[in-house]
Structure formats: C-alpha cells, structure tokens
GUTORKE-508382 format. One record per residue: residue number from 0; residue in three letters; x negated, y negated, z of N, C-alpha, C, O in turn. Coordinates in pm, 1 decimal, padded with zeros to 6 digits. Each point is the difference from the previous one (the first is absolute). Layout:
BEGIN
<NUM "ALA" <X Y Z> <X Y Z> <X Y Z> <X Y Z>>
...
//
This chain:
BEGIN
<0 "MET" <01433.8 -01105.7 00391.2> <00017.7 -00140.3 00036.9> <00128.2 -00016.3 00082.2> <00094.5 00078.0 -00011.9>>
<1 "SER" <-00094.7 -00178.1 00092.4> <00111.5 -00027.8 00089.1> <00101.3 -00091.5 -00067.6> <-00031.5 -00068.5 -00097.3>>
<2 "ASP" <00154.3 00068.6 00150.5> <00103.5 -00091.1 -00049.2> <-00006.3 -00135.5 00068.6> <00074.4 -00091.3 -00035.8>>
<3 "ASP" <-00163.5 00077.3 00135.0> <-00014.2 -00127.8 00070.1> <-00049.3 -00105.2 -00098.5> <-00080.5 00030.1 -00088.1>>
<4 "PRO" <00128.6 -00153.7 00102.7> <-00044.8 -00105.0 -00091.9> <-00147.7 -00033.6 00018.3> <-00054.5 00008.4 00110.1>>
<5 "VAL" <-00007.6 -00045.9 -00219.0> <-00138.3 -00048.0 00002.7> <00005.1 -00151.2 00007.3> <00075.2 -00063.3 -00074.0>>
<6 "THR" <-00154.0 00004.9 00162.3> <-00008.7 -00145.9 00006.6> <-00144.8 -00042.3 -00017.0> <-00092.3 00068.2 00044.5>>
<7 "ILE" <00074.6 -00181.8 -00109.7> <-00132.5 -00059.3 -00017.6> <00007.2 -00142.6 00050.5> <00081.1 -00079.7 -00047.2>>
<8 "THR" <-00166.2 00048.1 00143.3> <-00002.4 -00133.4 00059.4> <-00135.6 -00063.1 -00027.0> <-00103.7 00055.8 00035.7>>
<9 "ALA" <00105.3 -00172.6 -00098.9> <-00123.1 -00074.6 -00026.5> <-00028.2 -00089.5 00120.2> <00077.2 -00091.0 00030.5>>
<10 "TYR" <-00188.0 00117.8 00036.9> <-00037.0 -00082.3 00113.6> <-00082.3 -00119.2 -00046.5> <-00094.8 00016.4 -00076.9>>
<11 "PRO" <00130.2 -00137.2 00123.1> <-00073.7 -00118.9 -00040.7> <-00149.4 00016.9 00029.7> <-00038.9 00036.9 00110.8>>
<12 "ASP" <-00042.5 -00064.4 -00210.7> <-00145.8 00007.5 00012.8> <-00048.3 00139.9 00038.9> <-00108.4 00014.4 00056.6>>
<13 "GLY" <00187.6 00088.2 -00086.4> <-00036.1 00135.9 00038.1> <00050.4 00104.1 -00097.8> <00026.2 -00029.6 -00116.5>>
<14 "PRO" <-00013.0 00152.5 00165.4> <00032.2 00112.7 -00087.1> <00148.4 00011.4 -00032.2> <00083.2 -00076.4 00049.0>>
<15 "LEU" <-00053.3 00175.1 -00133.6> <00137.2 00042.7 -00023.8> <00023.3 00118.7 00091.8> <-00075.0 00097.5 -00003.9>>
<16 "LEU" <00178.1 -00105.1 00086.1> <00032.2 00109.5 00089.5> <00108.9 00084.2 -00066.4> <00109.6 -00049.5 -00026.6>>
<17 "VAL" <-00139.6 00175.3 00000.3> <00093.4 00090.6 -00065.9> <00051.2 00098.0 00105.2> <-00076.9 00073.9 00061.4>>
<18 "ARG" <00210.2 -00075.5 -00042.4> <00063.9 00090.6 00095.7> <00088.5 00096.7 -00077.0> <00071.7 -00040.2 -00091.6>>
<19 "GLY" <-00076.7 00166.3 00128.2> <00084.8 00099.7 -00063.8> <-00081.8 00094.0 -00087.4> <-00122.6 -00007.8 -00006.5>>
<20 "ASP" <00194.5 00096.2 -00059.8> <-00062.0 00107.6 -00075.7> <-00025.5 -00041.5 -00145.0> <00058.6 00056.4 -00092.4>>
<21 "ALA" <-00145.4 -00154.2 00073.3> <-00033.8 -00048.5 -00134.5> <-00125.7 00071.6 -00048.3> <-00093.1 00022.6 00077.2>>
<22 "GLU" <00091.2 00012.7 -00204.7> <-00120.1 00059.4 -00058.3> <-00089.7 -00112.8 -00050.1> <00045.6 -00088.0 -00073.1>>
<23 "ILE" <-00171.2 00090.4 00111.8> <-00095.6 -00102.6 -00041.7> <-00094.2 00063.5 -00100.8> <-00050.4 00110.3 00021.1>>
<24 "ARG" <00026.9 -00181.9 -00132.5> <-00084.9 00051.4 -00107.6> <-00107.0 -00102.8 -00036.6> <00017.1 -00120.1 00020.6>>
<25 "THR" <-00127.6 00170.6 -00075.2> <-00106.5 -00087.2 -00048.9> <00043.8 -00062.8 -00131.2> <00104.9 00035.5 -00053.8>>
<26 "SER" <-00184.0 -00128.4 00002.0> <00031.8 -00061.7 -00128.6> <-00006.2 00101.6 -00114.2> <00055.7 -00023.2 -00107.3>>
<27 "GLU" <-00123.5 00135.7 00130.9> <-00007.1 00107.3 -00099.8> <00115.3 00099.0 00015.0> <00011.2 00094.8 -00077.8>>
<28 "GLY" <00075.1 -00116.9 00178.3> <00116.2 00086.5 00019.7> <-00022.2 00117.6 00092.3> <00088.6 00084.0 00015.8>>
<29 "GLU" <-00206.3 -00076.4 00046.0> <-00029.4 00110.3 00091.9> <00060.9 -00029.2 00137.7> <-00009.2 -00112.9 00048.2>>
<30 "PRO" <00070.8 00211.9 00015.2> <00054.5 -00023.0 00134.2> <-00110.9 -00027.3 00101.8> <-00108.9 00056.8 -00007.6>>
<31 "VAL" <00139.2 -00144.2 00101.8> <-00093.1 -00035.1 00107.7> <00045.6 00073.2 00126.0> <00117.9 -00003.5 00035.0>>
<32 "ALA" <-00210.4 00069.1 00032.0> <00033.0 00072.8 00123.3> <00056.8 -00095.9 00103.8> <-00047.8 -00112.2 00017.0>>
<33 "ARG" <00149.4 00159.2 00050.5> <00066.8 -00081.7 00099.7> <00035.9 00086.4 00119.1> <00064.1 00103.8 -00016.4>>
<34 "THR" <-00104.0 -00144.3 00136.1> <00025.1 00081.1 00118.9> <00099.2 -00065.0 00096.3> <00037.8 00060.6 00100.3>>
<35 "ARG" <00004.3 -00182.8 -00130.0> <00093.5 -00072.4 00088.3> <00120.7 -00048.6 -00078.8> <-00008.3 -00021.6 -00120.9>>
<36 "ARG" <00120.1 00004.7 00189.9> <00120.5 -00052.1 -00066.5> <-00007.9 -00151.3 -00018.9> <00068.7 -00054.7 -00086.2>>
<37 "THR" <-00151.0 -00013.5 00165.0> <-00020.3 -00143.2 -00015.2> <-00147.4 -00024.4 -00027.6> <-00086.9 00042.4 00076.2>>
<38 "VAL" <00059.8 -00112.2 -00187.5> <-00138.4 -00030.0 -00037.5> <-00010.9 -00146.7 -00041.2> <00097.5 -00061.2 -00043.8>>
<39 "ALA" <-00217.3 00006.6 00058.6> <-00028.3 -00137.2 -00041.8> <-00087.6 00005.7 -00124.0> <-00107.7 00059.5 00002.2>>
<40 "LEU" <00153.8 -00121.6 -00110.6> <-00074.6 -00002.5 -00125.1> <-00074.2 -00132.2 -00014.6> <00055.6 -00106.9 00025.2>>
<41 "CYS" <-00181.6 00115.5 -00065.9> <-00086.4 -00116.6 -00016.4> <00050.9 -00091.7 -00111.1> <00041.3 00046.7 -00106.1>>
<42 "ARG" <-00044.7 -00177.2 00131.4> <00029.9 -00098.3 -00104.6> <-00119.5 -00088.3 -00030.8> <-00000.2 -00068.7 -00102.1>>
<43 "CYS" <-00101.5 00068.5 00187.4> <-00114.0 -00089.6 -00022.5> <-00102.4 00060.9 -00095.8> <-00080.8 -00071.9 -00058.7>>
<44 "GLY" <00084.4 00205.7 00042.7> <-00094.1 00066.2 -00089.3> <-00136.4 00025.8 00060.3> <-00091.8 00040.6 -00071.2>>
<45 "LEU" <00076.3 -00063.1 00200.8> <-00130.3 00015.0 00064.1> <-00009.2 00117.5 00097.3> <-00106.7 00025.1 00056.0>>
<46 "SER" <00215.1 00045.8 -00035.5> <00001.8 00111.2 00094.3> <-00096.1 00110.8 -00042.3> <-00014.4 00028.8 -00118.8>>
<47 "THR" <-00050.8 00032.6 00216.7> <-00089.2 00113.0 -00029.1> <00076.0 00131.8 -00006.8> <-00057.9 00103.8 -00032.2>>
<48 "ILE" <00188.0 -00107.5 00062.3> <00081.5 00121.1 -00006.4> <00120.0 -00018.0 -00093.2> <00106.8 00056.6 00022.9>>
<49 "GLU" <-00126.3 -00136.4 -00128.3> <00110.1 -00024.1 -00093.6> <00057.6 00130.0 -00050.9> <-00074.8 00095.2 -00022.9>>
<50 "PRO" <00205.9 -00088.0 00004.4> <00092.1 -00111.8 -00007.2> <00047.8 -00049.2 00136.0> <00080.5 -00092.8 00007.8>>
<51 "TYR" <-00129.7 00154.3 00099.1> <00046.3 -00038.1 00132.4> <-00078.2 -00118.2 00056.2> <-00115.1 -00023.8 -00036.6>>
<52 "CYS" <00180.2 -00049.0 00125.6> <-00058.4 -00118.7 00061.9> <-00089.5 00040.8 00116.9> <00036.1 00087.2 00079.0>>
<53 "ASP" <-00153.1 -00150.8 -00068.3> <-00088.6 00022.5 00114.1> <-00019.9 -00127.1 00082.5> <-00084.0 -00002.8 00089.9>>
<54 "GLY" <00160.3 -00101.4 -00119.7> <-00008.5 -00125.2 00075.9> <-00101.1 -00099.7 -00053.4> <-00015.8 -00107.6 00057.8>>
<55 "THR" <-00053.1 00140.0 -00166.3> <-00102.0 -00088.5 -00057.0> <00056.9 -00136.2 -00038.9> <-00072.7 -00099.4 -00000.5>>
<56 "HIS" <00201.8 00093.9 -00032.2> <00061.2 -00126.4 -00042.1> <-00016.5 -00109.5 00105.7> <-00009.0 -00118.1 -00033.5>>
<57 "LYS" <00005.1 00157.1 00159.1> <-00013.5 -00099.2 00108.5> <-00134.8 -00071.6 -00007.3> <-00006.1 -00122.8 00005.2>>
<58 "ALA" <-00100.6 00199.4 -00017.0> <-00135.1 -00057.8 -00004.2> <-00028.1 -00071.9 -00130.6> <-00081.2 -00092.4 -00003.9>>
<59 "SER" <00147.8 00134.1 -00103.4> <-00026.8 -00059.1 -00131.6> <00075.0 -00130.4 -00023.3> <-00030.2 -00074.4 -00093.4>>
<60 "GLY" <00129.1 00047.2 00179.9> <00079.0 -00121.4 -00019.0> <00108.1 00014.5 -00106.0> <00048.9 -00100.5 -00051.4>>
<61 "PHE" <-00010.2 00223.6 00017.3> <00102.7 00024.4 -00100.7> <00128.6 -00074.1 00036.3> <00044.7 00003.5 00114.6>>
<62 "ARG" <00013.6 -00070.2 -00213.5> <00124.3 -00073.3 00019.5> <00097.5 00031.8 -00111.6> <-00038.8 00016.7 -00115.6>>
<63 "THR" <00165.9 -00008.7 00151.8> <00107.0 00021.5 -00096.8> <00076.5 -00130.9 -00018.7> <-00007.0 -00090.2 00083.5>>
<64 "ASP" <00078.7 00081.7 -00192.8> <00085.4 -00117.1 -00022.5> <00117.0 00005.4 00096.4> <00042.5 00108.3 00040.3>>
<65 "ASP" <00009.8 -00224.5 -00002.9> <00118.2 -00005.1 00088.6> <00120.9 00053.6 -00071.7> <00109.0 00004.2 00057.2>>
//
C-alpha cells in the first residue's frame, strides 16, 4: 500500500469516488479486485457491476439528501 492519502468524495445524486490505495471488501470481508487507483462505488444499489458504479443511478432517479 502507498503512503498517499485516501480520499472519499460523495457526489450528489451519484457514487462515492474513492481515490488512493484503499482496500475495498465485501460485507463478508472478502477483498474486491481493484485495477484502478480511482474508483466509483455504487450508492443506489442498482449497478450491475457492484460494488462499482455503472451509471444506473442517473436513469433510476436516485437522489441523495442535501
């Protein structure tokens, strides 16, 4: 792992953007394969490639609180 800081940015009505060398795990604790240093994580629960975002939130009308 790198010493660079990990940042997580919540995009309004969209995904969580994770930048840096963060380890992502399933709810069962299994590591999730990651090939990029910046990834978008689904928040709407409708992505076909969860835990990653595929843009489905746009068509579904997903909204976050202000």
